[in-house]
RODO-2510 file (C-alpha; in nm, 4 decimals, decimal comma):
residues 412
     n   res          X          Y          Z
     1     m    -5,5873    -4,5219    -2,8156
     2     s    -5,6130    -4,8859    -2,7189
     3     r    -5,5237    -5,0486    -2,3933
     4     k    -5,2263    -5,2247    -2,5487
     5     w    -5,0866    -4,8896    -2,7032
     6     r    -5,1312    -4,6997    -2,3625
     7     i    -4,9411    -4,9859    -2,1694
     8     g    -4,6622    -4,9704    -2,4418
     9     a    -4,6418    -4,5942    -2,4190
    10     l    -4,6207    -4,5969    -2,0394
    11     s    -4,3566    -4,8665    -2,0502
    12     l    -4,1467    -4,6530    -2,2981
    13     i    -4,1741    -4,3391    -2,0676
    14     i    -4,0649    -4,5395    -1,7670
    15     t    -3,7688    -4,6982    -1,9476
    16     l    -3,6697    -4,3488    -2,0872
    17     h    -3,6921    -4,2003    -1,7316
    18     i    -3,4742    -4,4759    -1,5938
    19     i    -3,2141    -4,4348    -1,8634
    20     t    -3,2155    -4,0494    -1,8289
    21     k    -3,1824    -4,0656    -1,4522
    22     k    -2,8812    -4,3060    -1,4720
    23     a    -2,7115    -4,0966    -1,7333
    24     f    -2,7685    -3,7820    -1,5252
    25     a    -2,6256    -3,9656    -1,2111
    26     q    -2,3179    -4,0741    -1,4224
    27     h    -2,2737    -3,7120    -1,5283
    28     i    -2,3087    -3,5726    -1,1576
    29     a    -2,0363    -3,7839    -1,0164
    30     p    -1,7417    -3,6700    -1,2397
    31     v    -1,8852    -3,3050    -1,2237
    32     d    -1,8636    -3,3181    -0,8472
    33     s    -1,5185    -3,4560    -0,8550
    34     l    -1,4030    -3,2041    -1,1033
    35     f    -1,5425    -2,9224    -0,9051
    36     k    -1,3746    -3,0419    -0,5832
    37     q    -1,0500    -3,0599    -0,7680
    38     a    -1,0874    -2,7108    -0,8960
    39     q    -1,1517    -2,5886    -0,5332
    40     e    -0,8418    -2,7626    -0,4058
    41     l    -0,6339    -2,6063    -0,6753
    42     a    -0,7631    -2,2670    -0,6087
    43     k    -0,6919    -2,3213    -0,2348
    44     a    -0,3367    -2,4121    -0,3391
    45     g    -0,2944    -2,0945    -0,5442
    46     k    -0,2979    -2,2700    -0,8800
    47     y    -0,5583    -2,0493    -1,0226
    48     k    -0,5059    -2,0995    -1,3849
    49     n    -0,5352    -2,4883    -1,3444
    50     s    -0,8483    -2,4311    -1,1147
    51     r    -1,0180    -2,2145    -1,3876
    52     k    -0,9489    -2,4818    -1,6416
    53     l    -1,1350    -2,7436    -1,4487
    54     a    -1,4148    -2,5124    -1,3569
    55     r    -1,4838    -2,4492    -1,7224
    56     q    -1,4927    -2,8161    -1,7790
    57     v    -1,7622    -2,8391    -1,5187
    58     i    -1,9486    -2,5563    -1,6897
    59     s    -1,9169    -2,7331    -2,0151
    60     i    -2,1020    -3,0288    -1,8621
    61     v    -2,3394    -2,8422    -1,6600
    62     p    -2,3840    -2,4864    -1,8069
    63     q    -2,5935    -2,3722    -1,4964
    64     h    -2,3204    -2,4718    -1,2480
    65     t    -2,3248    -2,1312    -1,0502
    66     d    -2,0580    -2,2472    -0,8092
    67     a    -1,8042    -2,3091    -1,0814
    68     v    -1,8751    -1,9593    -1,2298
    69     l    -1,8167    -1,8056    -0,8844
    70     l    -1,4935    -1,9936    -0,8375
    71     i    -1,3533    -1,8581    -1,1721
    72     g    -1,4570    -1,5006    -1,0654
    73     r    -1,3024    -1,5390    -0,7230
    74     t    -0,9588    -1,6640    -0,8748
    75     f    -0,9539    -1,3655    -1,1075
    76     a    -1,0197    -1,1387    -0,8056
    77     w    -0,7475    -1,3009    -0,6049
    78     q    -0,5087    -1,2268    -0,8800
    79     n    -0,6173    -0,8715    -0,9016
    80     m    -0,7770    -0,9272    -1,2451
    81     s    -1,0760    -0,7249    -1,1747
    82     d    -1,1952    -0,6819    -1,5434
    83     s    -1,1883    -1,0587    -1,5888
    84     a    -1,3795    -1,0976    -1,2722
    85     k    -1,6375    -0,8518    -1,3798
    86     a    -1,6760    -1,0253    -1,7280
    87     t    -1,7227    -1,3531    -1,5569
    88     l    -1,9666    -1,2464    -1,2875
    89     l    -2,1702    -0,9735    -1,4346
    90     p    -2,4238    -1,2328    -1,5789
    91     l    -2,4964    -1,3523    -1,2344
    92     i    -2,5792    -1,0060    -1,0903
    93     q    -2,8001    -0,8992    -1,3957
    94     q    -3,0504    -1,1630    -1,3234
    95     a    -3,3316    -1,1140    -1,0772
    96     p    -3,2572    -1,1422    -0,7877
    97     p    -2,8847    -1,0863    -0,8320
    98     n    -2,6534    -1,3508    -0,7076
    99     q    -2,5308    -1,2489    -0,3628
   100     e    -2,1978    -1,4068    -0,3697
   101     a    -2,1127    -1,2555    -0,7035
   102     l    -2,1800    -0,9163    -0,5657
   103     l    -1,9622    -0,9667    -0,2709
   104     v    -1,6770    -1,0970    -0,4905
   105     l    -1,7029    -0,8002    -0,7246
   106     a    -1,7051    -0,5542    -0,4293
   107     d    -1,3875    -0,7177    -0,3045
   108     a    -1,2241    -0,7347    -0,6539
   109     e    -1,2586    -0,3563    -0,7133
   110     l    -1,1329    -0,2777    -0,3651
   111     w    -0,8367    -0,4852    -0,4234
   112     a    -0,7665    -0,3241    -0,7651
   113     g    -0,7714     0,0212    -0,6213
   114     e    -1,1315     0,1175    -0,7161
   115     p    -1,3180     0,1823    -0,4017
   116     e    -1,5885     0,3826    -0,5797
   117     q    -1,6665     0,0824    -0,7908
   118     s    -1,6631    -0,1329    -0,4945
   119     l    -1,8926     0,0929    -0,3169
   120     q    -2,1490     0,0655    -0,5929
   121     f    -2,1479    -0,3138    -0,5920
   122     a    -2,1909    -0,3077    -0,2034
   123     e    -2,4890    -0,0728    -0,2145
   124     t    -2,6434    -0,2736    -0,4982
   125     g    -2,6013    -0,5863    -0,2657
   126     q    -2,7338    -0,3782     0,0310
   127     k    -3,0567    -0,2763    -0,1635
   128     a    -3,1157    -0,6331    -0,2793
   129     f    -3,0340    -0,8035     0,0504
   130     p    -3,1073    -0,5608     0,3357
   131     a    -3,0790    -0,8196     0,6068
   132     s    -2,7320    -0,9207     0,4960
   133     p    -2,4436    -0,7866     0,7229
   134     f    -2,1888    -0,8744     0,4560
   135     f    -2,2784    -0,5917     0,2293
   136     l    -2,2605    -0,3454     0,5322
   137     l    -1,9134    -0,4726     0,5989
   138     a    -1,8143    -0,4272     0,2283
   139     k    -1,9741    -0,0853     0,2167
   140     a    -1,7621     0,0203     0,5241
   141     r    -1,4428    -0,1042     0,3727
   142     a    -1,5053     0,1024     0,0512
   143     l    -1,5943     0,4158     0,2421
   144     h    -1,2725     0,3702     0,4603
   145     h    -1,0584     0,3570     0,1442
   146     l    -1,2389     0,6759     0,0125
   147     k    -1,1475     0,8349     0,3491
   148     r    -1,5108     0,8965     0,4218
   149     y    -1,4517     0,8014     0,7774
   150     k    -1,7701     0,9381     0,9451
   151     e    -1,9997     0,7371     0,6942
   152     a    -1,7887     0,4273     0,7407
   153     t    -1,8124     0,4497     1,1194
   154     e    -2,1913     0,4700     1,0963
   155     v    -2,2139     0,1737     0,8641
   156     v    -1,9851    -0,0417     1,0836
   157     r    -2,1881     0,0445     1,3991
   158     a    -2,5018    -0,0730     1,2134
   159     i    -2,3866    -0,4414     1,2100
   160     p    -2,5483    -0,6263     1,4871
   161     e    -2,3271    -0,7803     1,7706
   162     e    -2,4811    -1,1303     1,7107
   163     q    -2,3743    -1,1500     1,3498
   164     p    -2,0533    -1,3551     1,2750
   165     q    -1,9153    -1,0496     1,0921
   166     y    -1,9165    -0,8460     1,4131
   167     e    -1,5445    -0,9205     1,5106
   168     a    -1,4290    -0,8180     1,1605
   169     a    -1,6348    -0,5028     1,1836
   170     l    -1,4637    -0,4192     1,5235
   171     t    -1,1312    -0,4608     1,3599
   172     l    -1,2356    -0,2434     1,0699
   173     l    -1,3575     0,0258     1,3103
   174     e    -1,0255     0,0410     1,4821
   175     k    -0,8604     0,1162     1,1550
   176     i    -1,1132     0,3674     1,0681
   177     i    -1,0667     0,5464     1,3961
   178     d    -0,6943     0,5301     1,3498
   179     a    -0,7055     0,6589     0,9922
   180     s    -0,9418     0,9477     1,1024
   181     m    -0,6694     1,0904     1,3287
   182     v    -0,5343     1,3175     1,0537
   183     n    -0,3028     1,5293     1,2659
   184     r     0,0510     1,4251     1,3536
   185     l     0,3065     1,5964     1,5830
   186     r     0,6567     1,4424     1,5677
   187     v     0,9692     1,5362     1,7638
   188     v     1,3043     1,4003     1,6228
   189     h     1,6746     1,4191     1,7793
   190     q     1,9835     1,2713     1,6274
   191     s     2,3540     1,2663     1,7468
   192     t     2,6519     1,1845     1,5413
   193     v     2,9743     1,0899     1,7038
   194     f     3,2970     1,0499     1,5229
   195     m     3,5780     0,7881     1,5764
   196     e     3,8255     1,0648     1,5046
   197     s     3,8906     1,3587     1,7311
   198     m     3,5886     1,5717     1,6142
   199     s     3,3051     1,7084     1,8418
   200     p     2,9660     1,5628     1,8129
   201     w     2,6983     1,6772     1,5738
   202     h     2,3342     1,7358     1,6848
   203     l     2,0166     1,7669     1,4823
   204     s     1,6610     1,8249     1,6188
   205     s     1,3462     1,8873     1,4521
   206     i     0,9743     1,9325     1,5223
   207     e     0,7122     1,8898     1,2617
   208     y     0,3382     1,8923     1,2192
   209     t     0,1559     1,6969     0,9533
   210     r    -0,2022     1,7257     0,8436
   211     l    -0,3648     1,4618     0,6178
   212     a    -0,6294     1,5648     0,3821
   213     p    -0,8351     1,3519     0,1466
   214     k    -0,6403     1,4675    -0,1572
   215     a    -0,3097     1,5950    -0,0090
   216     k    -0,0685     1,5828     0,2884
   217     f     0,0760     1,9028     0,4444
   218     l     0,3841     1,9198     0,6596
   219     a     0,5600     2,2078     0,8486
   220     r     0,9010     2,1485     0,9985
   221     a     1,1423     2,3491     1,2159
   222     s     1,4882     2,2168     1,2549
   223     y     1,7778     2,3117     1,4796
   224     a     2,1542     2,2073     1,4062
   225     q     2,4696     2,2318     1,6240
   226     r     2,8057     2,1662     1,4547
   227     y     3,1527     2,3162     1,4729
   228     s     3,0536     2,5238     1,7680
   229     k     2,7837     2,6809     1,5473
   230     q     2,4066     2,6714     1,5870
   231     s     2,1499     2,7123     1,3118
   232     i     1,7700     2,6868     1,2518
   233     q     1,5855     2,6118     0,9493
   234     g     1,1967     2,6241     0,8668
   235     e     1,0374     2,4271     0,5898
   236     l     0,6984     2,3612     0,4329
   237     e     0,6094     2,0485     0,2345
   238     t     0,2917     1,9145     0,0588
   239     y     0,1994     1,6178    -0,1408
   240     p    -0,1035     1,7085    -0,3506
   241     q    -0,2630     1,4269    -0,5462
   242     l    -0,3238     1,5266    -0,9249
   243     t    -0,4930     1,2173    -1,0325
   244     k    -0,5769     0,8705    -0,9019
   245     n    -0,2277     0,7462    -0,9801
   246     t    -0,0197     1,0728    -0,9880
   247     y     0,0848     1,2995    -0,7020
   248     v     0,3679     1,5504    -0,6533
   249     y     0,6138     1,6527    -0,3792
   250     l     0,6768     2,0304    -0,3213
   251     n     0,9156     2,1696    -0,0724
   252     a     1,0344     2,5179     0,0225
   253     g     1,2655     2,6162     0,3075
   254     f     1,4594     2,9181     0,4549
   255     s     1,7259     2,9463     0,7311
   256     d     1,9388     3,1920     0,9244
   257     n     2,2347     3,1058     0,6862
   258     k     2,4656     2,9747     0,9522
   259     l     2,4757     2,6240     0,8716
   260     f     2,1643     2,5256     0,6573
   261     p     2,1122     2,6504     0,3027
   262     t     1,9887     2,9974     0,2943
   263     y     1,6929     2,8851     0,0896
   264     r     1,5933     2,5392    -0,0513
   265     a     1,3308     2,4159    -0,2859
   266     g     1,2330     2,0818    -0,4078
   267     a     0,9830     1,9315    -0,6563
   268     e     0,9089     1,5609    -0,7540
   269     v     0,6478     1,3872    -0,9470
   270     y     0,5290     1,0366    -0,8392
   271     q     0,3359     0,7826    -1,0705
   272     v     0,1783     0,4762    -0,9364
   273     l     0,2266     0,2019    -1,1879
   274     p     0,0697    -0,1473    -1,2093
   275     f     0,1754    -0,4164    -0,9751
   276     k     0,2088    -0,1801    -0,6796
   277     i     0,5179    -0,0091    -0,8229
   278     e     0,5938     0,3577    -0,7864
   279     a     0,8358     0,5768    -0,9744
   280     s     0,9293     0,9362    -0,9697
   281     l     1,1560     1,2149    -1,0937
   282     g     1,2486     1,5339    -0,9381
   283     a     1,5108     1,7588    -0,8109
   284     r     1,6355     1,9533    -0,4815
   285     t     1,7953     2,3052    -0,5169
   286     l     2,0086     2,4324    -0,2324
   287     f     2,1059     2,7886    -0,2265
   288     f     2,4270     2,8419    -0,0142
   289     p     2,5959     3,1758     0,0101
   290     s     2,8932     3,0531    -0,1877
   291     e     2,7206     2,8201    -0,4409
   292     t     2,3916     2,6876    -0,5545
   293     v     2,3683     2,3089    -0,5650
   294     v     2,1260     2,1156    -0,7615
   295     l     2,0532     1,7463    -0,6745
   296     y     1,8694     1,5546    -0,9271
   297     t     1,6816     1,2500    -0,7978
   298     g     1,4199     0,9842    -0,8657
   299     y     1,2659     0,6775    -0,7047
   300     l     1,1539     0,3250    -0,7853
   301     g     0,9724     0,1401    -0,5251
   302     k     0,7847    -0,1887    -0,4961
   303     y     0,5226    -0,2918    -0,2208
   304     f     0,4777    -0,6479    -0,1457
   305     q     0,2370    -0,8008     0,1056
   306     k     0,4377    -0,6934     0,4212
   307     q     0,7408    -0,5434     0,2642
   308     w     0,8638    -0,2362     0,0717
   309     l     1,1714    -0,2339    -0,1453
   310     s     1,3023     0,1014    -0,2922
   311     f     1,5904     0,2507    -0,4827
   312     r     1,6643     0,6297    -0,4905
   313     p     1,9591     0,7812    -0,6932
   314     y     2,0966     1,1287    -0,6627
   315     f     2,3014     1,3056    -0,9391
   316     q     2,5124     1,6191    -0,8772
   317     k     2,6906     1,8083    -1,1462
   318     q     3,0395     1,9197    -1,0697
   319     q     3,3294     2,0682    -1,2782
   320     d     3,4946     1,7474    -1,3407
   321     g     3,1748     1,5454    -1,4052
   322     w     2,8772     1,4088    -1,2246
   323     q     2,8645     1,2617    -0,8742
   324     t     2,6169     0,9933    -0,8055
   325     t     2,4670     0,8294    -0,4966
   326     g     2,2489     0,5119    -0,4764
   327     i     2,0389     0,4272    -0,1819
   328     v     1,8491     0,1076    -0,1359
   329     q     1,5932     0,0461     0,1492
   330     l     1,4144    -0,2547     0,2528
   331     r     1,1239    -0,2175     0,4854
   332     q     0,9510    -0,4845     0,6849
   333     y     0,6044    -0,3888     0,8239
   334     l     0,4979    -0,5541     1,1503
   335     k     0,1533    -0,5993     1,2943
   336     h     0,0407    -0,2466     1,2104
   337     e     0,1305    -0,0311     0,9065
   338     d     0,2702     0,2284     1,1488
   339     e     0,5058    -0,0310     1,2863
   340     y     0,8149    -0,1309     1,0672
   341     l     1,1909    -0,1982     1,0502
   342     t     1,3981    -0,0499     0,7660
   343     l     1,7415    -0,1475     0,6387
   344     t     1,9261     0,1340     0,4512
   345     l     2,2349     0,0752     0,2360
   346     a     2,3997     0,3658     0,0502
   347     k     2,6984     0,4442    -0,1514
   348     g     2,7883     0,7992    -0,2774
   349     s     2,8362     1,1411    -0,1478
   350     t     2,4817     1,2774    -0,0921
   351     p     2,4314     1,2677     0,2880
   352     y     2,1500     1,1182     0,4947
   353     n     2,0573     1,4319     0,6592
   354     l     2,1591     1,7382     0,4485
   355     v     2,2718     2,0290     0,6704
   356     g     2,5908     2,2071     0,5763
   357     f     2,7789     2,2829     0,2506
   358     e     3,0656     2,0709     0,3755
   359     e     2,8639     1,7502     0,3367
   360     i     2,7731     1,8261    -0,0187
   361     s     3,1342     1,8785    -0,1232
   362     r     3,2565     1,5392     0,0105
   363     l     3,3994     1,2956    -0,2432
   364     d     3,2329     0,9779    -0,1443
   365     a     3,0701     0,7857     0,1443
   366     a     2,9259     0,4454     0,2299
   367     r     2,6396     0,3948     0,4801
   368     v     2,4496     0,1061     0,6384
   369     g     2,1771     0,1754     0,8942
   370     m     1,8681     0,0342     1,0606
   371     e     1,5453     0,2304     1,1544
   372     g     1,2463     0,1211     1,3432
   373     q     0,9122     0,2584     1,4600
   374     f     0,6625     0,1114     1,7069
   375     r     0,3336     0,1856     1,8532
   376     l     0,2909     0,2903     2,2175
   377     g    -0,0961     0,2611     2,2299
   378     k    -0,3332     0,3703     1,9691
   379     s    -0,2101     0,7353     1,9436
   380     y     0,1607     0,7254     2,0073
   381     l     0,4617     0,6082     1,8162
   382     a     0,8269     0,5765     1,9079
   383     g     1,1218     0,5276     1,6726
   384     g     1,4965     0,4745     1,6686
   385     t     1,7835     0,5099     1,4205
   386     l     2,1377     0,3646     1,4197
   387     m     2,3595     0,4149     1,1377
   388     y     2,7313     0,3828     1,0510
   389     e     2,8974     0,5916     0,7829
   390     q     3,2467     0,6171     0,6363
   391     e     3,2907     0,9283     0,4257
   392     e     3,5760     1,0716     0,2340
   393     y     3,6463     1,4508     0,2036
   394     e     4,0027     1,4108     0,0665
   395     s     4,1583     1,1205    -0,1476
   396     d     4,3754     1,0263     0,1465
   397     a     4,1683     1,0930     0,4536
   398     s     3,8201     0,9453     0,5594
   399     h     3,6015     0,9808     0,8683
   400     n     3,3939     0,7156     1,0472
   401     r     3,0814     0,8396     1,2125
   402     i     2,7784     0,6787     1,3975
   403     t     2,4450     0,8483     1,4123
   404     m     2,1884     0,7542     1,6737
   405     g     1,8350     0,8889     1,6820
   406     l     1,5116     0,8728     1,8748
   407     s     1,1607     1,0087     1,7558
   408     f     0,8341     1,0383     1,9308
   409     q     0,5087     1,0906     1,7459
   410     v     0,1451     1,1636     1,8522
   411     k    -0,1656     1,1284     1,6338
   412     f    -0,4745     1,3177     1,7038
***
């Protein structure tokens, strides 16, 4: 090649390089701007619009990993774990896997109620990045949700103090220690006073609860004093988990046949639905000496971030038709899941605390009440109840009563 041709080829290469560099710079500017807009939209909770801009970024720069991660994160924040996985799996299938993608997937599965899958992603990240404390924390969270408290404690304690995740680890450790206290002993006393000339009623109980990985067991002894009569009752309850989203309530009890039903039994099936909604169907059977009463019931509840809203109906078959009761409860959780305030509104004949047959036979009632529970240190809880009720036993006569209660609970 002659000198003239060599100079011409070199000039062409330089020119093409300059043109390409300018074009690339022109591309980068709008890409950066689009990605920043996508980030701002995600922070504002406008996830769909954020993903739209992030996809535009990817269409310009296909290897824009941060845009792919942003799309995956917004799916995770919306509890759309399948979409998050479909987006981020290509990033963790490469060698080495993308660290942030593994962390996002571990969080997404945990938020979606899949702690086993979350644990798998956390362990994969721990193997690929053994020096990273992020995966230790993710693994501990998954083990905590799986109720493998001993393993979770060991993993948390392995996070060095100098790591920025150490404070979060201490907070998680406190939760694990709290959850590992699977025994509960609770004492409750309630007194009911009437605005009419009736003697007060008293109801006391002591109950022991044991929390198992797949069930809850409860034993309760109750004492009632009404109409110058005294009565005791013993009950056993359990809440076994049948599947991941299904559990049942079973109850059996007996008494000395002075006030309480001679025998009682109950069963209810609970189903966890999407969007943190629960529903159930069941019945309670009360065997009094003079009559057997069957109360059909159900439940519909929804959990929000810090609130719980529920509706429970009762249906009782009588000679002249059906008697119905509706109970609405709104609970506000405070700093800890054991601390809350609950507002109760009810209309119908079924009582709040069912003791004697007389309450079952009343015609109607309306109730409003507040209940609260608060922590006294890590292992102790105290609660209180205040409730007003207007009840009708005859069509032309009604009673007004106020119920006050105190409770104390210890966890160990």
